[in-house]
N, C-alpha and C positions, 0 to 999 in steps of 0.2 A: 504494500500500500504506500502510495506517495504521500509525502508531507504536503499539507495544504499551504498554498502560497497566499500572499496578501490579496492577489486577484481573486482567488477562490473565496476568501472571506468576504471580499467586497461584493462578489456576485451573489453569494448567499444572502447578504444583507439587502442588496438591491431586490432580490426575489421576494424577501419578506415585505419590503416596502411596497412593491407592486401588488402583492396579494392583499395587503392592508388597504391600499388605495381602492382596489376593486370591492372590498368589503364595505368601505365607506360609501362608495358610489351607489351601492345597492341598498343603502339605508338612508332614506330621504331626510330623516331628522338629523343624522350625523353629517350628511353632505351639506345640508343647508347651514348648519352651525359652523362647519368648516369654511364655507364660502363667506359667511358673515365675519368670521374671524380674519379671513384673508383681506376683506375689504377694510377692516379696522387697521390692519398692519400697513396696507397700501396707503391709506390716508395719513397715518403717522409718518411714513417714509416721505410722502409728498410734502408734508409740513416741514420736515427736516431739510429736504431739498430746497424748498422755497426760502427758508432761512439762510441756507448756505449761499444761495444765489444772491440774496439781498446783501449779505456780508461781503461777498466777492465784488459786488458792484458798488460797495460803499454806501448802501442805503439802509443799513441796519439801524434800529432805534437806539 
């Protein structure tokens, strides 16, 4: 039996991630909650980006 490589461990982790994603997609309550959380994160990142853009242009408060 060959020793597992880093690529083997990564592939197994990726497989678990894909399986979990399919499980979430099949559960509308979890899927909607995940989408709502993603929207929150996107809004927070956009806010940070806007602040950084203001600072870069010298328009920060």
